[in-house]
Backbone bond lengths (Angstrom), bond angles and torsions (degrees), N, CA, C in turn:
res aa  C-N    CA-C-N  psi(-1)  N-CA   C-N-CA  omega(-1)  CA-C   N-CA-C  phi
1 X - - - 1.468 - - 1.531 109.89 -
2 X 1.310 116.42 124.72 1.462 121.22 -177.09 1.524 111.01 -88.16
3 X 1.322 115.71 132.80 1.458 121.61 179.70 1.520 109.35 -85.38
4 X 1.312 115.76 126.61 1.454 120.50 179.80 1.516 110.60 -76.39
5 X 1.301 115.70 165.68 1.461 121.76 179.85 1.518 111.36 -62.30
6 X 1.341 116.20 -40.01 1.456 121.44 -179.79 1.539 111.50 -64.66
7 X 1.344 115.33 -42.13 1.470 119.64 177.99 1.517 111.40 -66.13
8 X 1.325 116.07 -37.03 1.469 120.09 177.78 1.530 110.87 -64.57
9 X 1.321 116.74 -41.21 1.460 120.09 177.23 1.529 111.30 -63.81
10 X 1.341 115.35 -38.63 1.470 119.61 178.82 1.527 110.75 -64.22
11 X 1.330 117.46 -41.56 1.458 121.15 178.89 1.534 110.88 -62.79
12 X 1.321 116.23 -41.65 1.470 121.60 179.11 1.525 110.38 -63.73
13 X 1.336 116.71 -43.96 1.469 120.72 178.93 1.519 110.78 -62.66
14 X 1.334 117.58 -43.49 1.462 121.35 179.20 1.520 111.11 -64.68
15 X 1.329 117.22 -35.04 1.454 120.11 179.01 1.541 110.77 -65.13
16 X 1.329 116.28 -37.97 1.452 119.78 178.03 1.541 111.64 -71.96
17 X 1.325 115.89 -36.29 1.462 120.44 -176.03 1.531 112.15 -80.57
18 X 1.320 116.99 -27.18 1.463 120.81 -172.14 1.525 114.54 -54.36
19 X 1.352 120.16 -46.18 1.484 117.81 -179.82 1.527 113.04 -58.83
20 X 1.348 115.60 -44.63 1.471 118.72 179.12 1.512 110.48 -64.85
21 X 1.334 116.96 -41.47 1.462 121.11 178.71 1.517 111.98 -63.17
22 X 1.322 116.73 -37.78 1.458 121.39 178.55 1.532 110.82 -63.82
23 X 1.343 117.14 -46.45 1.465 120.62 178.92 1.519 110.12 -65.18
24 X 1.340 117.94 -40.30 1.456 121.01 179.99 1.519 110.60 -62.95
25 X 1.320 115.98 -41.63 1.472 120.16 179.57 1.530 111.26 -65.81
26 X 1.344 115.79 -43.21 1.460 120.29 -174.22 1.526 112.55 -73.62
27 X 1.344 117.20 -36.20 1.462 119.69 -172.47 1.536 114.23 -108.96
28 X 1.334 118.58 -6.86 1.457 120.71 178.35 1.535 111.68 -121.83
29 X 1.334 116.16 -58.46 1.458 119.32 -175.39 1.527 112.35 -68.44
30 X 1.343 116.22 -45.87 1.472 119.08 -178.97 1.538 111.73 -61.65
31 X 1.340 120.29 -48.37 1.478 119.04 176.33 1.525 112.98 -61.77
32 X 1.341 117.18 -34.31 1.456 120.00 -179.84 1.519 110.96 -64.17
33 X 1.335 117.26 -48.70 1.459 120.36 178.37 1.513 111.30 -68.22
34 X 1.348 116.04 -32.26 1.478 118.58 174.39 1.504 111.79 -63.67
35 X 1.356 116.78 -38.20 1.460 120.58 177.61 1.514 111.90 -63.24
36 X 1.336 116.74 -36.91 1.467 119.65 177.17 1.522 109.90 -62.35
37 X 1.336 115.90 -42.99 1.466 119.22 178.79 1.503 113.31 -65.45
38 X 1.356 116.86 -43.78 1.456 120.90 -178.92 1.525 111.70 -67.49
39 X 1.326 117.89 -25.61 1.465 119.53 -179.90 1.523 112.45 -67.40
40 X 1.334 116.12 -13.36 1.462 121.07 179.29 1.523 111.56 -100.35
41 X 1.353 116.52 13.32 1.459 121.30 -177.47 1.528 110.62 -125.36
42 X 1.342 115.31 174.44 1.461 121.38 174.96 1.525 111.50 -105.96
43 X 1.328 118.18 27.27 1.459 122.90 -175.91 1.520 109.92 -63.59
44 X 1.342 115.04 138.50 1.462 120.12 179.88 1.536 112.82 -97.69
45 X 1.312 118.29 6.32 1.441 121.75 178.66 1.513 115.44 89.71
46 X 1.325 117.33 -12.06 1.469 121.79 -177.25 1.520 112.56 -124.41
47 X 1.322 117.39 -45.83 1.460 122.04 -176.56 1.525 110.34 -68.21
48 X 1.327 118.44 127.93 1.458 119.74 179.64 1.520 114.39 -68.11
49 X 1.332 116.95 -15.20 1.453 120.13 178.83 1.530 110.34 -108.32
50 X 1.290 114.72 142.56 1.480 119.94 178.43 1.531 108.04 -156.86
51 X 1.305 115.38 167.48 1.460 121.49 -178.07 1.520 110.66 -119.41
52 X 1.320 115.69 149.56 1.455 120.95 175.29 1.536 108.37 -77.05
53 X 1.309 116.28 131.55 1.462 121.22 179.88 1.526 111.74 -119.86
54 X 1.334 117.31 5.79 1.456 120.14 177.86 1.513 112.64 68.17
55 X 1.317 115.04 -136.85 1.460 120.67 -177.18 1.532 112.82 -95.47
56 X 1.341 116.07 16.58 1.471 118.54 -178.35 1.527 111.79 -64.81
57 X 1.339 117.24 -32.63 1.476 119.77 177.30 1.536 110.18 -63.17
58 X 1.321 116.95 -42.67 1.471 120.61 179.74 1.529 111.06 -65.65
59 X 1.314 115.33 -41.69 1.475 119.66 -179.51 1.528 110.08 -64.97
60 X 1.344 116.83 -42.49 1.466 120.05 179.04 1.533 110.93 -64.05
61 X 1.324 116.88 -42.11 1.461 119.71 -177.70 1.521 111.94 -63.73
62 X 1.341 117.07 -37.09 1.455 120.88 -174.41 1.521 113.80 -90.98
63 X 1.335 117.36 -13.44 1.475 119.18 -176.26 1.518 113.90 -125.13
64 X 1.329 118.06 -22.95 1.471 119.61 -171.70 1.526 112.04 -133.57
65 X 1.310 117.76 30.15 1.458 121.28 179.19 1.530 108.31 -137.06
66 X 1.328 118.55 82.91 1.487 120.83 -176.06 1.521 112.95 -60.36
67 X 1.307 117.41 -32.67 1.468 119.33 -179.68 1.536 111.50 -66.56
68 X 1.322 115.55 -38.57 1.472 119.53 177.67 1.518 111.14 -68.41
69 X 1.325 116.49 -41.30 1.469 119.41 179.11 1.515 110.97 -65.34
70 X 1.333 117.35 -38.42 1.470 120.23 176.35 1.522 111.51 -64.95
71 X 1.338 115.67 -37.27 1.473 118.54 178.62 1.524 110.96 -66.81
72 X 1.335 117.62 -32.39 1.462 120.67 176.91 1.520 110.40 -65.29
73 X 1.345 116.57 -46.43 1.458 119.28 -178.78 1.511 111.52 -66.90
74 X 1.326 117.44 -38.19 1.468 120.54 177.38 1.519 110.28 -64.75
75 X 1.343 117.01 -41.89 1.460 119.97 179.32 1.510 111.38 -64.34
76 X 1.338 117.34 -40.87 1.468 120.51 177.33 1.526 111.46 -61.60
77 X 1.314 116.24 -41.03 1.467 120.20 176.75 1.529 110.09 -62.60
78 X 1.301 116.64 -45.00 1.459 121.79 179.55 1.534 110.47 -62.00
79 X 1.328 117.16 -41.81 1.463 121.84 -178.90 1.534 110.81 -62.67
80 X 1.322 116.69 -43.72 1.475 120.16 -179.41 1.519 110.16 -60.46
81 X 1.334 117.29 -47.25 1.465 120.10 179.44 1.520 110.98 -63.88
82 X 1.322 117.52 -42.92 1.473 121.08 -176.70 1.530 111.84 -67.21
83 X 1.312 116.50 -45.21 1.472 119.68 -178.59 1.522 110.77 -59.18
84 X 1.334 116.57 -43.83 1.455 119.88 -178.57 1.527 110.99 -72.29
85 X 1.340 116.39 -56.37 1.460 120.73 -171.79 1.525 112.07 -68.00
86 X 1.335 118.04 -42.75 1.460 119.81 -176.34 1.522 111.34 -64.18
87 X 1.324 117.44 -41.51 1.459 120.25 -179.61 1.530 111.70 -73.11
88 X 1.336 116.87 -38.04 1.472 119.71 177.95 1.518 110.65 -64.52
89 X 1.344 117.71 -49.64 1.460 121.04 -179.75 1.514 111.33 -63.13
90 X 1.331 117.55 -40.88 1.460 120.84 179.47 1.527 111.08 -63.45
91 X 1.326 116.64 -41.27 1.449 120.22 179.13 1.526 111.14 -66.87
92 X 1.340 117.08 -43.20 1.467 120.54 178.94 1.526 111.00 -62.64
93 X 1.317 116.94 -41.96 1.462 120.16 178.34 1.544 110.79 -65.03
94 X 1.328 116.18 -40.68 1.464 119.83 179.80 1.521 110.51 -61.94
95 X 1.340 117.08 -45.95 1.465 120.85 179.16 1.528 110.85 -63.72
96 X 1.349 114.64 -41.95 1.467 119.34 -179.29 1.536 110.96 -63.69
97 X 1.311 117.54 -45.50 1.463 121.36 -177.54 1.537 110.82 -67.69
98 X 1.334 116.22 -38.65 1.469 118.81 179.07 1.511 112.63 -66.20
99 X 1.348 116.47 -22.42 1.464 119.46 178.33 1.523 112.34 -83.84
100 X 1.328 117.27 -7.49 1.453 120.82 179.90 1.521 110.83 -79.10
101 X 1.296 116.50 167.75 1.455 121.34 178.95 1.510 111.81 -91.60
102 X 1.336 116.29 -124.56 1.451 120.55 -178.56 1.517 113.15 -67.76
103 X 1.329 117.61 -19.77 1.470 120.08 -175.99 1.515 113.82 -80.93
104 X 1.370 117.76 1.68 1.453 119.24 -176.01 1.520 113.11 -62.04
105 X 1.334 116.99 -32.10 1.470 119.39 179.30 1.512 111.92 -65.28
106 X 1.349 116.86 -36.24 1.454 120.79 177.32 1.524 110.90 -65.56
107 X 1.321 116.85 -43.73 1.455 120.51 -179.74 1.527 111.35 -66.22
108 X 1.332 117.10 -38.78 1.461 119.78 176.55 1.523 110.61 -59.59
109 X 1.331 115.76 -43.39 1.470 120.38 -179.27 1.519 111.55 -64.77
110 X 1.332 116.30 -44.10 1.469 121.12 -178.11 1.515 111.98 -62.01
111 X 1.343 116.21 -47.22 1.462 119.15 -176.51 1.527 112.49 -76.89
112 X 1.338 117.80 -23.56 1.453 119.95 178.11 1.522 112.47 -84.68
113 X 1.317 117.33 -17.63 1.465 122.03 -173.41 1.545 114.80 -55.49
114 X 1.359 119.62 -37.84 1.477 117.94 178.27 1.526 113.97 -57.89
115 X 1.341 117.88 -24.71 1.463 120.27 177.82 1.523 112.75 -71.10
116 X 1.316 116.49 -14.80 1.460 120.87 178.59 1.533 111.35 -86.10
117 X 1.331 116.35 -3.76 1.468 121.49 -178.72 1.513 108.38 -114.26
118 X 1.324 117.46 135.77 1.464 121.16 175.09 1.525 110.34 -61.22
119 X 1.350 115.97 140.05 1.456 118.87 179.47 1.528 112.06 -66.54
120 X 1.307 117.99 -20.45 1.469 119.43 173.30 1.522 109.45 -64.23
121 X 1.337 116.24 -48.07 1.476 120.16 176.75 1.505 109.89 -65.78
122 X 1.347 117.11 -43.21 1.458 120.05 176.79 1.508 112.83 -59.87
123 X 1.320 116.93 -35.40 1.457 120.40 177.12 1.502 113.06 -63.41
124 X 1.330 117.10 -41.47 1.461 120.52 177.81 1.542 110.75 -68.01
125 X 1.339 116.22 -34.75 1.462 119.78 176.87 1.535 110.47 -64.07
126 X 1.320 116.17 -46.89 1.450 119.66 -179.45 1.525 112.29 -72.18
127 X 1.314 117.69 -26.64 1.464 120.49 173.42 1.522 110.11 -60.76
128 X 1.326 116.48 -43.52 1.458 121.43 176.16 1.532 110.95 -63.39
129 X 1.328 116.60 -40.36 1.466 120.23 179.50 1.517 110.44 -64.49
130 X 1.325 117.20 -46.23 1.461 119.58 -176.14 1.512 113.30 -70.72
131 X 1.334 117.80 -32.18 1.456 120.42 -175.75 1.527 113.94 -95.96
132 X 1.329 117.91 -21.40 1.460 120.28 -176.93 1.528 113.20 -119.64
133 X 1.326 116.42 -51.53 1.447 121.09 -172.16 1.525 112.22 -69.81
134 X 1.329 117.27 -50.40 1.466 120.01 -176.95 1.525 113.15 -65.04
135 X 1.356 119.54 -42.90 1.467 118.23 174.25 1.535 113.05 -60.69
136 X 1.329 116.75 -36.75 1.457 120.17 178.58 1.533 110.73 -65.18
137 X 1.338 116.19 -42.87 1.471 119.85 178.01 1.531 111.01 -64.73
138 X 1.317 116.70 -38.36 1.472 120.25 179.48 1.524 110.56 -65.14
139 X 1.312 116.27 -34.02 1.469 120.72 -176.75 1.534 111.59 -78.43
140 X 1.318 117.71 -33.54 1.460 120.81 -172.98 1.524 114.45 -109.01
141 X 1.332 117.26 3.10 1.476 120.19 177.20 1.515 108.46 -132.33
142 X 1.330 115.29 -174.42 1.451 120.65 178.32 1.533 112.97 -83.33
143 X 1.316 117.22 -4.43 1.452 120.91 -177.91 1.533 111.28 -84.68
144 X 1.325 114.79 63.84 1.472 119.06 -177.31 1.516 113.04 -68.03
145 X 1.336 118.30 -20.33 1.467 121.06 179.75 1.523 112.13 -66.53
146 X 1.328 116.64 -14.12 1.464 119.46 178.56 1.528 112.91 -75.70
147 X 1.322 116.50 -13.16 1.467 121.00 -179.62 1.521 109.34 -79.47
148 X 1.284 116.87 81.75 1.450 123.55 179.71 1.523 109.09 -131.92
149 X 1.298 115.32 159.50 1.470 120.25 175.07 1.508 107.19 -85.26
150 X 1.331 116.66 81.02 1.447 121.32 -172.66 1.525 113.16 -66.24
151 X 1.312 117.27 -24.74 1.452 120.88 -179.77 1.521 111.93 -105.77
152 X 1.304 117.67 -34.54 1.469 121.11 -174.30 1.517 114.50 -86.87
153 X 1.311 119.92 -18.92 1.446 122.83 179.54 1.536 109.28 -96.80
154 X 1.347 118.89 124.81 1.466 120.77 -177.26 1.527 113.60 -55.88
155 X 1.332 116.46 -35.69 1.482 119.72 -178.97 1.529 110.56 -65.92
156 X 1.331 115.82 -50.21 1.459 119.25 -176.95 1.529 113.33 -78.72
157 X 1.330 117.26 -23.99 1.465 118.86 178.49 1.530 110.59 -67.38
158 X 1.321 116.75 -30.73 1.473 119.46 174.52 1.525 110.49 -62.50
159 X 1.321 116.22 -44.70 1.463 119.64 -178.73 1.523 111.09 -69.83
160 X 1.332 117.11 -31.19 1.463 118.85 177.20 1.520 111.02 -66.13
161 X 1.345 116.95 -40.81 1.463 120.50 175.86 1.519 110.12 -63.75
162 X 1.332 116.22 -40.45 1.466 121.16 -179.94 1.526 110.78 -63.70
163 X 1.317 117.29 -43.64 1.454 121.33 -179.94 1.529 110.86 -62.33
164 X 1.327 116.50 -45.57 1.468 120.35 179.30 1.524 111.01 -61.97
165 X 1.322 117.67 -43.24 1.458 121.26 -178.91 1.507 111.98 -66.45
166 X 1.344 117.21 -40.02 1.459 120.23 176.39 1.515 111.54 -65.94
167 X 1.322 116.39 -41.23 1.464 121.36 177.82 1.537 110.40 -58.29
168 X 1.312 116.39 -38.80 1.458 119.61 -176.74 1.523 114.90 -85.50
169 X 1.338 117.53 -17.16 1.474 118.41 -172.90 1.495 117.09 -115.29
170 X 1.333 118.56 -19.48 1.463 120.82 -175.49 1.514 111.79 -64.55
171 X 1.332 117.42 -39.76 1.465 120.85 -175.83 1.525 113.38 -61.31
172 X 1.313 117.51 -35.03 1.467 120.75 -178.64 1.530 110.31 -67.55
173 X 1.342 116.07 -46.47 1.480 118.77 177.56 1.522 111.27 -67.01
174 X 1.331 116.83 -32.29 1.449 120.75 178.46 1.526 110.93 -57.25
175 X 1.332 117.41 -43.15 1.459 121.76 179.82 1.533 110.68 -62.91
176 X 1.340 116.50 -39.98 1.467 120.45 178.24 1.514 110.41 -62.89
177 X 1.323 116.73 -44.39 1.468 120.31 -178.95 1.532 112.03 -70.34
178 X 1.319 116.37 -33.53 1.483 118.99 175.58 1.536 110.06 -62.00
179 X 1.327 115.79 -44.59 1.471 119.24 178.48 1.520 111.45 -61.42
180 X 1.349 116.21 -38.64 1.460 120.02 178.94 1.523 110.98 -67.45
181 X 1.328 117.23 -42.32 1.462 120.99 -179.86 1.519 111.20 -64.18
182 X 1.310 117.69 -35.47 1.469 120.98 179.53 1.539 111.62 -68.71
183 X 1.343 116.28 -18.06 1.455 120.04 178.48 1.507 114.54 -87.96
184 X 1.333 117.16 -5.38 1.470 120.33 178.98 1.517 108.87 -81.35
185 X 1.338 119.04 123.92 1.476 121.90 -179.55 1.540 111.51 -57.84
186 X 1.309 115.94 128.85 1.448 120.40 -177.78 1.524 111.93 -66.00
187 X 1.329 118.23 -31.24 1.448 119.84 -176.48 1.529 112.99 -67.47
188 X 1.353 116.36 -25.26 1.453 119.23 177.01 1.534 111.11 -69.82
189 X 1.321 115.24 -41.79 1.465 118.50 178.66 1.534 110.66 -69.39
190 X 1.315 116.50 -37.31 1.459 119.10 178.06 1.526 111.78 -65.69
191 X 1.334 116.76 -38.42 1.461 120.47 179.19 1.533 110.43 -65.79
192 X 1.323 116.82 -39.91 1.464 120.48 178.25 1.530 110.44 -65.11
193 X 1.332 116.68 -40.37 1.467 120.64 179.28 1.518 111.06 -66.08
194 X 1.327 116.78 -38.93 1.466 120.56 178.68 1.526 111.00 -64.70
195 X 1.342 115.73 -34.36 1.470 120.29 179.60 1.532 111.88 -75.34
196 X 1.318 117.48 -0.08 1.455 120.89 174.97 1.506 115.54 100.75
197 X 1.338 118.10 9.35 1.455 120.58 179.62 1.517 109.92 -74.37
198 X 1.318 115.97 140.29 1.467 121.62 176.39 1.531 109.16 -75.00
199 X 1.332 117.93 163.59 1.487 119.32 178.21 1.516 112.92 -55.07
200 X 1.341 117.18 -37.92 1.472 119.86 178.55 1.514 110.96 -66.66
201 X 1.353 117.05 -41.39 1.449 119.81 178.17 1.506 112.29 -66.43
202 X 1.317 117.89 -36.39 1.453 121.92 176.62 1.522 110.02 -61.65
203 X 1.334 115.60 -44.95 1.456 119.33 -178.58 1.522 110.95 -67.11
204 X 1.332 118.60 -47.20 1.459 122.26 -173.69 1.520 112.29 -72.72
205 X 1.338 118.60 -32.70 1.453 122.00 -173.89 1.528 114.32 -101.46
206 X 1.311 117.34 -20.65 1.468 120.25 -178.38 1.533 111.01 -115.80
207 X 1.333 115.97 -56.01 1.463 119.91 -172.97 1.517 112.20 -71.50
208 X 1.330 117.64 -50.45 1.463 121.35 -174.34 1.521 113.07 -60.18
209 X 1.348 120.36 -46.65 1.476 118.52 177.99 1.535 113.48 -59.68
210 X 1.332 116.66 -29.15 1.450 118.88 -176.96 1.540 113.69 -82.33
211 X 1.337 115.81 -14.20 1.468 118.52 178.74 1.537 111.21 -110.04
212 X 1.363 115.74 18.50 1.456 118.59 179.11 1.523 114.40 -59.06
213 X 1.351 119.66 -36.95 1.473 118.59 175.14 1.529 112.91 -57.89
214 X 1.339 117.70 -39.93 1.459 120.63 177.35 1.526 110.72 -67.31
215 X 1.337 116.67 -36.14 1.472 120.31 177.50 1.524 110.52 -65.75
216 X 1.336 117.14 -37.36 1.472 120.47 175.97 1.515 110.66 -60.36
217 X 1.329 115.58 -45.43 1.475 120.15 177.95 1.513 111.46 -62.39
218 X 1.345 116.08 -43.59 1.473 120.13 -179.73 1.528 112.12 -61.16
219 X 1.318 116.68 -44.64 1.473 119.64 178.49 1.522 111.69 -65.87
220 X 1.342 116.15 -38.98 1.462 120.47 178.08 1.525 110.89 -61.80
221 X 1.319 117.41 -47.98 1.462 120.91 -179.54 1.517 112.11 -65.38
222 X 1.332 117.24 -39.61 1.459 120.68 -179.33 1.528 111.12 -67.13
223 X 1.329 116.31 -42.96 1.463 119.72 178.17 1.534 111.47 -59.03
224 X 1.319 116.14 -48.57 1.461 119.20 -177.36 1.517 112.21 -65.77
225 X 1.317 116.98 -46.46 1.468 119.97 -178.54 1.514 111.84 -66.59
226 X 1.334 117.68 -35.67 1.462 120.50 -178.37 1.520 111.74 -70.89
227 X 1.316 117.52 -39.80 1.457 119.96 177.90 1.525 111.71 -67.01
228 X 1.332 116.79 -31.98 1.468 120.87 -177.44 1.517 113.20 -96.78
229 X 1.329 117.64 14.14 1.467 120.57 -176.76 1.525 110.20 -59.45
230 X 1.308 114.57 133.53 1.476 120.24 178.50 1.510 111.79 -143.77
231 X 1.340 116.04 -53.62 1.463 120.11 -170.76 1.521 112.83 -63.03
232 X 1.339 117.45 -38.28 1.473 119.64 -179.37 1.522 111.30 -63.72
233 X 1.325 116.77 -44.59 1.463 121.00 -179.64 1.521 110.42 -71.19
234 X 1.323 116.60 -41.44 1.470 120.65 -178.82 1.527 111.43 -61.71
235 X 1.312 117.27 -41.72 1.463 120.52 -176.23 1.534 111.96 -79.04
236 X 1.336 117.22 -34.07 1.454 119.23 -172.64 1.511 113.51 -89.75
237 X 1.319 118.63 -50.79 1.464 120.97 -174.69 1.530 112.86 -119.24
238 X 1.343 117.05 -17.30 1.461 119.23 -175.87 1.521 112.40 65.38
239 X 1.333 117.28 18.84 1.464 121.16 -178.15 1.517 113.24 91.46
240 X 1.323 117.17 -5.84 1.455 121.07 -177.01 1.521 112.80 -92.79
241 X 1.341 115.48 -175.02 1.469 126.38 -1.20 1.529 111.66 -67.03
242 X 1.320 115.47 138.66 1.452 119.60 -171.63 1.517 109.77 67.67
243 X 1.317 115.87 -119.78 1.476 121.70 173.72 1.525 110.19 -125.08
244 X 1.323 116.87 24.75 1.455 120.64 -172.15 1.526 113.47 -68.48
245 X 1.315 117.82 -25.07 1.467 120.42 178.83 1.531 111.71 -117.03
246 X 1.315 116.97 25.19 1.457 119.96 -178.37 1.534 109.97 -79.27
247 X 1.318 116.32 121.52 1.455 122.24 176.99 1.524 109.25 -91.81
248 X 1.331 116.67 172.02 1.456 120.65 -175.95 1.519 111.90 -62.16
249 X 1.328 116.96 -44.05 1.478 119.98 -178.12 1.522 110.90 -62.86
250 X 1.321 118.72 -37.57 1.446 121.56 178.73 1.515 110.93 -69.90
251 X 1.331 117.52 -37.92 1.449 121.47 176.49 1.538 110.64 -62.43
252 X 1.322 116.62 -41.78 1.465 121.15 178.24 1.524 110.40 -64.61
253 X 1.329 116.99 -43.25 1.462 121.86 179.57 1.536 111.11 -59.66
254 X 1.328 115.42 -46.17 1.460 118.70 -178.32 1.527 110.57 -67.80
255 X 1.308 117.55 -36.36 1.470 120.72 -179.90 1.519 110.56 -65.37
256 X 1.339 116.98 -38.93 1.466 120.42 -173.71 1.536 112.68 -85.51
257 X 1.333 117.86 -36.37 1.466 118.61 -168.39 1.518 115.18 -123.28
258 X 1.334 118.14 -12.56 1.459 118.11 -171.10 1.505 114.70 -117.57
259 X 1.343 117.33 -47.32 1.469 120.05 -171.94 1.525 111.84 -97.64
260 X 1.321 116.05 -68.12 1.465 119.89 -170.04 1.528 114.16 -106.76
261 X 1.330 116.96 -9.71 1.463 122.97 -176.30 1.536 111.84 47.18
262 X 1.326 114.81 43.85 1.475 120.71 174.74 1.520 108.28 -95.89
263 X 1.296 115.65 85.05 1.470 119.94 -173.61 1.520 111.28 -66.09
264 X 1.326 118.26 -40.89 1.450 120.68 178.90 1.514 112.38 -63.52
265 X 1.326 115.68 -42.06 1.470 120.14 178.86 1.531 110.61 -66.68
266 X 1.334 116.65 -40.18 1.466 120.27 177.45 1.526 110.75 -65.79
267 X 1.318 118.24 -35.20 1.455 121.10 176.75 1.542 111.56 -64.39
268 X 1.327 116.01 -36.29 1.479 120.14 175.73 1.516 110.21 -63.79
269 X 1.317 117.77 -42.12 1.469 121.06 176.34 1.526 110.63 -62.24
270 X 1.310 116.35 -39.57 1.476 119.85 179.16 1.533 110.41 -64.46
271 X 1.315 117.19 -37.80 1.464 120.21 176.83 1.521 111.30 -65.97
272 X 1.323 117.24 -37.45 1.463 121.01 176.80 1.528 109.71 -63.33
273 X 1.334 116.20 -43.03 1.469 119.69 177.35 1.512 110.83 -62.14
274 X 1.320 116.84 -41.37 1.477 120.30 178.76 1.529 110.81 -60.97
275 X 1.329 116.98 -44.09 1.476 120.70 -178.59 1.525 110.62 -65.13
276 X 1.330 117.28 -39.42 1.472 120.37 178.56 1.529 110.04 -62.91
277 X 1.324 116.32 -49.03 1.476 120.35 -179.56 1.524 110.24 -63.38
278 X 1.326 117.13 -41.58 1.456 121.85 -177.83 1.533 111.67 -62.69
279 X 1.316 116.60 -46.76 1.477 120.58 -178.49 1.507 111.36 -66.70
280 X 1.338 117.16 -47.46 1.461 120.92 -178.68 1.540 110.45 -63.94
281 X 1.340 116.87 -38.78 1.463 119.96 179.26 1.524 111.23 -65.50
282 X 1.336 117.05 -40.13 1.463 120.19 177.58 1.522 111.23 -61.46
283 X 1.321 116.16 -43.74 1.468 120.94 179.27 1.530 110.05 -62.85
284 X 1.341 115.72 -45.18 1.469 120.07 -178.47 1.526 111.09 -62.95
285 X 1.331 116.51 -42.84 1.472 119.80 -179.25 1.526 111.85 -66.50
286 X 1.329 115.82 -38.13 1.465 118.81 178.79 1.540 110.95 -64.35
287 X 1.333 115.97 -44.19 1.458 120.10 -179.26 1.532 111.04 -65.15
288 X 1.342 116.43 -46.03 1.452 120.33 -176.83 1.526 111.44 -69.66
289 X 1.317 118.64 -37.13 1.471 120.17 178.49 1.529 110.04 -64.75
290 X 1.342 116.35 -38.00 1.455 119.85 176.95 1.524 110.87 -64.48
291 X 1.338 116.67 -41.51 1.457 120.44 177.41 1.526 111.77 -64.59
292 X 1.344 116.33 -36.09 1.463 119.75 177.91 1.531 111.09 -61.52
293 X 1.340 116.32 -42.61 1.468 120.76 -179.96 1.522 110.13 -64.95
294 X 1.350 116.41 -43.15 1.453 119.75 179.73 1.531 111.95 -64.86
295 X 1.369 115.40 -37.41 1.473 119.70 179.06 1.522 110.97 -67.99
């Protein structure tokens, strides 16, 4: 049997892809399917023996675990703020930097720099700012409103987590939007300006429709990262005060490794988080793809 040129190319491509596919299967797919299986058991993560309990873990999480339900509502609140603010700030920064002259490369570097630092380290940096720097500024300057319990007060601790997350995530989306803005033909914007359109009208009617694919990516990335947020909360507030800033990922971590070591129950919570993210992401992609076609 003679191998065609197309089949030979396919074999070569598979040979290159196989090592990456093997690692992906072993370290991503296998643990994921294992987590689905463990979510139906009462395994504690250590004992080699365990029993199947069916969907009782899911039922308990959704009906008899107030801390988990509170973490879901807090995470949803956090996601709404992050999706709106992170994309708005990233877009504003992208437009601002693109309007600069030769200094735009410096501004890109400055605003992207937080992405080069782990949010765990960034969390400790901002913990020092919230507990030491801001009270000092409030005491020695006219900015007395900065004297707040940014970590100890549930109201302000939410905003402290939000500030840290925006600081760490806006720069990445900014780069995506800058690349999208650079792909918009300049003559279209010039033609709209000549026709009497204001800068805002040029942006909303010419630029924004043309960068909708980048906006779809930005919303997708923000949704996923916001639902899975862990390091910012862990480093800054630890879920406190009390459990007022506990997100779903932190609740799962504590259930599996810190408090009760109920690995099977924590796996069920992780599956619930996956389903929430999966459904919301599907809805978001459907809406944005429709808007892209209309634009």
